C-alpha positions as CSV (number, residue, x, y, z in Angstrom):
1,M,8.6,47.1,-14.1
2,E,9.7,44.1,-16.3
3,W,13.3,45.4,-17.0
4,A,13.5,45.7,-12.7
5,L,12.7,42.2,-12.3
6,L,15.4,40.8,-15.4
7,F,17.8,42.8,-14.1
8,A,17.4,41.0,-10.5
9,V,17.5,37.4,-11.3
10,L,20.7,38.7,-14.2
11,A,22.2,40.1,-10.9
12,G,21.2,37.1,-8.7
13,G,22.4,34.3,-11.2
14,W,25.6,36.4,-11.6
15,L,26.4,36.4,-7.9
16,W,25.5,32.6,-7.5
17,S,28.2,31.8,-10.2
18,N,30.5,34.2,-8.7
19,S,29.7,32.2,-5.4
20,L,30.1,28.9,-6.2
21,R,33.8,30.1,-8.6
22,A,34.8,31.7,-5.0
23,R,34.2,29.0,-3.2
24,E,36.2,26.5,-5.6
25,V,38.9,28.8,-4.5
26,A,38.9,28.9,-1.1
27,L,38.6,25.0,-1.1
28,A,41.2,24.3,-3.5
29,S,43.3,27.2,-1.1
30,C,42.8,25.1,2.0
31,R,43.5,21.5,0.4
32,D,46.6,23.0,-0.6
33,A,47.4,24.5,2.7
34,C,46.6,21.5,4.6
35,Q,48.4,18.9,1.8
36,R,51.7,21.3,2.4
37,A,51.8,21.2,6.6
38,G,50.6,17.6,6.8
39,L,47.3,18.0,7.7
40,Q,44.0,16.6,7.0
41,L,41.1,18.7,5.7
42,L,37.9,17.5,7.6
43,D,35.0,16.8,5.3
44,D,36.8,18.2,2.5
45,T,34.4,21.4,2.1
46,V,34.5,25.1,3.4
47,S,31.3,27.0,4.7
48,M,31.5,31.0,3.7
49,A,31.4,33.1,7.0
50,S,31.2,36.2,5.7
51,L,30.4,38.4,2.1
52,R,30.9,42.3,2.0
53,P,31.9,44.6,-0.3
54,V,35.3,46.2,0.1
55,R,37.9,48.3,-1.3
56,D,41.2,46.3,-3.1
57,A,44.6,48.2,-3.4
58,N,43.6,49.8,-6.9
59,G,40.6,51.4,-4.9
60,R,37.6,49.5,-6.8
61,V,35.1,48.2,-5.1
62,V,35.5,44.0,-4.7
63,L,33.4,41.3,-2.8
64,R,35.5,39.8,0.1
65,R,34.4,36.5,0.7
66,I,35.5,35.1,4.0
67,Y,35.3,31.3,4.4
68,V,35.9,28.9,7.1
69,F,36.6,25.4,7.4
70,E,37.8,22.9,9.9
71,F,41.3,20.5,9.9
72,T,43.1,17.9,12.1
73,D,46.4,17.6,13.1
74,T,46.2,14.5,14.8
75,G,42.7,12.6,13.6
76,D,40.9,13.3,16.7
77,N,40.2,17.1,17.0
78,R,39.1,19.8,15.3
79,R,40.6,22.8,14.7
80,H,39.3,25.9,12.6
81,G,40.6,27.9,9.8
82,S,40.0,30.4,7.8
83,V,40.9,32.0,4.0
84,I,39.5,35.1,2.4
85,V,38.7,34.8,-1.2
86,M,38.8,38.0,-3.2
87,R,38.3,38.6,-7.3
88,E,38.7,34.6,-7.4
89,A,42.1,34.9,-5.7
90,A,42.5,33.2,-2.3
91,S,44.4,35.6,0.6
92,G,44.9,35.3,4.2
93,L,44.9,31.7,4.9
94,E,45.0,31.4,8.5
95,L,45.2,28.1,10.7
96,E,44.2,27.5,14.0
97,P,47.4,26.8,16.3
98,Y,48.2,22.8,15.9
99,R,50.6,20.9,17.4
100,M,53.9,20.5,15.2
101,Q,54.9,16.4,14.8
């Protein structure tokens, strides 16, 4: 019984630590994408919208996290975006359509 509790605590600690690293990867990816496109990342934050196990290209089970964020193109509106993080690497960044200047 004590081993199960210890395992649960260690697994929870690992998930928490891994989630913090994945969040930092997502935030850095969003900042870079917004800066390259001349957009402003609002609130300088991302929030997790989804967490689920999936298989990667090699067939291994990994955690896929989808983070959402808001940005602005004109300064007076809010647009939405999302980014997928798997294995501490960002991919699949999407931005809601915005007006090009």
